[in-house]
C-alpha positions in Angstrom: -17.7 15.1 2.0 -15.8 14.1 5.1 -12.6 16.2 5.4 -11.3 15.2 8.9 -11.6 12.4 11.4 -11.1 14.3 14.6 -9.4 11.7 16.8 -8.1 8.1 16.6 -10.6 5.4 17.2 -8.1 3.4 19.2 -9.0 0.0 20.8 -12.7 0.8 20.9 -13.4 0.4 17.2 -12.3 -2.7 15.4 -13.8 -2.6 11.9 -14.2 -5.7 9.8 -14.8 -3.7 6.6 -14.1 0.0 6.5 -15.1 2.1 3.4 -14.2 5.8 3.5 -14.3 6.1 -0.3 -15.2 9.4 -2.2 -14.4 11.8 0.6 -11.9 14.6 1.2 -9.6 12.9 3.7 -5.9 13.5 3.6 -4.7 11.9 6.9 -5.7 9.7 9.8 -5.2 10.7 13.4 -3.3 8.3 15.6 -3.2 7.7 19.4 -0.1 7.7 21.6 0.8 4.3 20.2 0.6 5.4 16.6 -2.7 3.5 16.1 -5.7 4.8 14.2 -7.9 1.8 14.9 -7.3 -1.8 15.8 -7.4 -4.1 12.8 -7.5 -7.6 14.3 -10.7 -8.4 12.5 -10.3 -6.2 9.5 -10.7 -7.7 6.0 -11.2 -4.6 3.9 -9.8 -1.1 4.3 -10.8 1.2 1.4 -10.0 4.9 1.1 -10.5 5.3 -2.7 -10.9 8.8 -4.2 -9.7 11.0 -1.3 -7.0 13.6 -1.0 -4.1 11.6 0.5 -0.6 12.8 -0.7 1.2 10.2 1.4 0.4 6.6 2.2 -0.3 6.7 5.9 1.8 4.9 8.4 -1.2 3.3 10.2 -0.5 -0.4 9.2 2.4 -2.7 10.2 4.0 -5.4 8.0 4.9 -7.3 11.1 1.4 -7.4 12.5 0.1 -10.8 13.3 -3.2 -9.8 11.7 -3.4 -9.7 7.9 -5.9 -7.6 6.0 -7.5 -9.0 2.9 -7.4 -5.8 0.9 -6.2 -2.3 1.3 -7.2 0.2 -1.4 -5.9 3.8 -1.7 -6.5 4.2 -5.4 -7.4 7.5 -6.9 -5.7 9.7 -4.4 -2.7 12.1 -4.9 -0.1 9.8 -3.2 3.5 10.7 -4.2 5.2 8.8 -1.3 5.0 7.1 2.1 4.6 8.8 5.4 7.9 8.6 7.4 9.7 7.6 4.2 12.0 4.6 4.8 10.8 4.4 8.4 7.3 3.4 7.2 6.0 0.2 8.9 4.7 -1.4 5.7 1.5 -3.4 5.5 0.3 -6.9 6.2 -2.3 -7.3 3.5 -2.9 -9.8 0.7 -3.9 -7.2 -1.8 -2.8 -3.6 -2.0 -4.0 -1.1 -4.6 -2.3 2.3 -5.1 -3.5 2.7 -8.6 -4.1 6.2 -10.2 -1.9 8.1 -7.7 1.3 10.0 -8.5 4.0 7.5 -7.6 6.9 8.1 -10.1 8.9 5.0 -9.0 8.3 1.7 -7.5 7.5 2.0 -3.8 10.4 0.0 -2.5 9.4 0.6 1.1 6.7 -2.0 0.7 9.1 -4.8 -0.1 11.9 -3.6 2.3 9.5 -3.6 5.3 8.6 -7.2 4.6 5.0 -6.5 3.4 3.7 -10.0 2.5 1.5 -9.0 -0.5 0.3 -11.4 -3.1 -1.3 -8.7 -5.3 0.0 -5.2 -5.9 -1.8 -2.8 -8.2 0.2 0.3 -9.3 -1.6 1.1 -12.6 -2.0 4.6 -13.8 0.6 6.4 -11.7 2.8 7.7 -14.5 5.6 5.6 -13.0 8.8 6.0 -15.0 11.2 3.7 -13.1 11.7 0.7 -11.0 15.1 1.2 -9.4 17.3 -1.9 -9.1 16.7 -3.5 -5.7 13.3 -1.9 -5.1 11.5 -5.3 -5.3 13.7 -7.2 -2.9 12.6 -8.0 0.6 11.9 -10.8 3.0 8.5 -11.5 1.5 8.8 -10.2 -2.0 8.7 -13.9 -3.1 5.0 -14.0 -2.1 4.0 -11.6 -4.9 1.8 -13.4 -7.5 0.1 -10.5 -9.4 1.6 -7.2 -10.3 -0.3 -4.5 -12.3 2.0 -1.8 -13.8 -0.3 -0.9 -16.7 -0.7 2.7 -17.8 2.7 3.9 -16.5 5.7 5.3 -18.4 8.1 2.4 -17.9 10.7 1.7 -20.5 12.6 -1.1 -18.9 12.4 -3.6 -16.0 15.2 -4.3 -13.5 16.8 -7.6 -12.7 14.5 -7.9 -9.7 12.1 -9.6 -12.0 14.2 -12.8 -12.0 12.5 -16.0 -10.9 14.9 -16.2 -7.9 13.4 -13.1 -6.4 9.7 -13.5 -7.6 9.2 -17.2 -8.0 5.4 -17.1 -7.8 4.8 -14.1 -10.0 2.5 -15.4 -12.7 0.3 -12.4 -13.5 1.8 -9.2 -14.7 0.2 -6.4 -16.6 2.5 -4.0 -18.3 
């Protein structure tokens, strides 16, 4: 039943696994450097089933530290905090399933987020705009789950030149 985390954890707290599932969180506080907590040792960051309407800008695609998995499924996410100025995320697996994203979150690819697995099932997504799956590390994507959406076509971004290692796709 946690509604609010009062202040950023900063450098003092470096979780390896953080589970804040099934609460009422809608944002994370950040310090003067834009940091919620340091994630040098983080493997899992899970905030399933909360009240987020935006994917928070607390990660960084250019971080030298990669997370194993980040899960923001079952929230109310419709977009990304700071829009196109979002920092992206350095994580192998990202789940944004069962949110309210109506189109492919292009910011993840454009920021150079090196994901191998992206789960976007159950969003009611109705489009993947051309160019939204292009980016420096889009080629790392191996598994993509787009099931339970409202897609009627796929863009040319699905060519092997752009996604050469994509071998698992659920439509």
